[in-house]
N, C-alpha and C positions, 0 to 999 in steps of 0.2 A: 543663327537661335538658339536657347538651351533650351529647357523644361524650365515653365513658370514656377518660377517659387513663390511662398506665401509666408511671411513669420518666418523665414530663416529653414521652411521643412518643405520637403520634395511632395510635391500633392500627390496624390493618393492615383498608382498607374492601374490602366484599365487591365482585367483579368487578359480579354484575348481580341488581340489583331487581328483583322482579315486581308488581305491585300491582294486586288487585282492586279496582275503586274502586266502592263500594259506599255508598249514602245518598242520594242526591240526590233523592227522590221524598220519604223520611222529613224534610231537610232543610225542605224547602218546605210541607210538612204541617203541621210545627211552626211554622209562618211564617203558617199560614192562607194559604198563597198556592197559585197551579197548579204541579203535579208540571214541568211545561215548565220551569218558574224556575229548578228543582233542578240540571236538567240544565242551563242556564245558568250559574249558580252555579260546577259542578262542572268545566266546561271551564276555571273562572281557576286550578284549583284542579292542572290540569295544568300549567300556566306555571310555579306553584310545584314539583311536585314535579322539573320538567326543569329549574329554576334549581339546586336542591340536588342535585342527582345532579354539576352540571357543575362548581358548588362545590366538595363534598366529593373531585370527582376519580372519581364511579364510572363507569366505560365502559359499562356497559349496563342501559336502563333499559323494561322493558316492562309497559305499561298494556292492561287489560282492558277494552275501550270498547264493544263492543256482540257480544252471544253468541251464539252459533246460536241459542239460543232464545230471545231478545232479540225474534225475529220476532215473536213470540206475541203481542206487545203490544197495546194499541190503534193503530189503523192514525196517526192523529192523532199518538199520541206519537212512531214509528216515525217519518213522516216531521218531525217537530222534528228529531230526532236527525241522520237525515243531512243534513238540515240548518243544523244545528249542526255536524258535524263539516265541512261545503262554508266554512263559515262559520271553523271554526278554523285551516284547512289555508292558506287564504288571508290570514286577519291573520298567521298566525303563522311561517310558511313563511321570510319573508324573515329573521326574527330567528332561525330557527333555524339556516338556514343561514347566517348571520355566527357563531351562536355555535359555528359546529364539531359539528352536528348532523344524520346521518346518519338520515334518516327511513327507518322500514320498516315492512310489512303482515305477518301473518300471519290466516291464515282461508280462508275462501270471499269471497273478494273480486270474483268474478264474478257473486255473489250482489245486489251492492250495486247500486243506482242507475246507470245509464252517466257522469251529468256526474260520481256520487262517484267509480268508478273511475277516469275521465279525471285527477281531483285527485290521486287517489292517484298515479298515474303521474308527473304532473308531480310531487310531492314526492319519489317514486323519482329521478327524474332531477336534481334542482336539489343534491338533495344528497346524492348516491352516493359522493362524491370528499372527505366529512367522515372525520373518525375520532376526535375528541375523544369523542363519546356516539355511540352507537347506542340511539335510540328507535323500539320498536317498538310496533306496537298493534294490538292482535287485535280485528278487526273481522271481524262476522258466524263467530265463529271457536268453536268444541268444540274439548274436550281427546280427547274418545271416538270423534271422526269425523275429526280428525286420526290417531290409529294407526292409522285403519282404510283411510284415505289411503295414507299409510307402505306398510301391508301389500299394497293393492296394486300400486303401486308394484316393490315389491320381487318381487309373483307375476308384473308381466307380465317382469320380469327374468331368471325361473323357467322361466316357457315360452317366451320366447327362447332359450333356454339359453345366457344371461349370466354364470349364478348356480344353484347347485346348492342345493336346498333344505337340506341339511343345512351349506351354510354362513351361512345365514343366522345374525346373532348381534345382541348390545347395538349392536357397534361397528359394523356396516353397516344396522342399523335406524336406529338417531338418522337419521343423514345424509338419510336418508328423508323426514322430518317437517318442515312448515314450519319448521324454527326452526335449520334446518341452518347449522354457521357459529356458532353463538351458544352461549357456556357455560349451561351448565343454571343457572336462580337459584341465587345462596346464600341470596338471602331470599324470602321473601315478605309481604306486606304486605295487610292485611283490613282496612278501614275499616265501621263502622258497627254492630258489635260480634258481625256476625253471624260463625260457627265452620266453613265450611266454604270448599271448593275452588271447588265451582260449575263442574266439569267445564272446570276451566282448567291447563293443563301439567299433565297429570295423567304423563305422562313422564317432563317433563323434574323436575319437582317431589320425586323417590326421596328424597335427603337435604336438600332445601332447609327452612333452619327458617321456620316460620311465625311470624307476630307478627298477632296479634287486636289492634286497634285500637278503643274506643269513641266516636270524633271521626267526625263524618261526614263523608263527599268531602269536599262543597265549602268545610266546615274546615278542610282536610288546609292543612297548613303546613309549612314547614323543622323550625320544632319537632319535629313528631310525628313526622317523616322520622328527626329525629336519636334522638326516644328509641324507635322502631323500634331503630335503628344500638345503641344503647347496650344493648338487651334480647337482638338480635344478640350482639354481640361478649360477652354476662357466659353465653354456653352453648360447651361445648365439642363441637365436630365430630365426631365420632368415625369415622363412616362403617362403623361394623358393627364396629370395631376395639375392641380395650381402651384408655382412656381413658390415656397418662404423668403 
């Protein structure tokens, strides 16, 4: 399948796509490989997703790379994932910079190993002037903790007398989230066939279209992205109103 067309015109693309990258372990298990090999192959699929969004003119892409719950995994796997993040940033940073990609990170970055934090800072600094695509990587991220952290930031303002409790509203709550300045996702894709959000962008996904695909993340490619967009364009987004 390709992008659905109407009257020979391309449909309007979403501003923001977010992806829950799931299925690395199952991909490896089906091939009788160590699950760490699945993570390595999954890193290649990241390149496919970024390339696809650049080609389709989608300005924001957010990838759920490592959740706050993933710290509970075996230490060997956590260490491997941290090493994979470092390898990915070192290998891809120049290409991302040349392609006009601005790299952004959300989550408890301070919990990452210091060498990973240093590369995060490098990626932020090297790409901060880019404007073609904002690639946000969620590392050590959890949607509930993000909301709690935002509430704490507002509580500090209330305590300091900078904000009245009755003035707290959606409009000033959202800028206190990690995703301040980034539009809410229009489309959330989850691979591997699982049908849940797994604590990802819980505030921001209020009106996102959810597409669940059976493909395992290491096999994700531009065709899968276009299939998800076909489904997205087949839906009527009413935001609580009545469709015309």
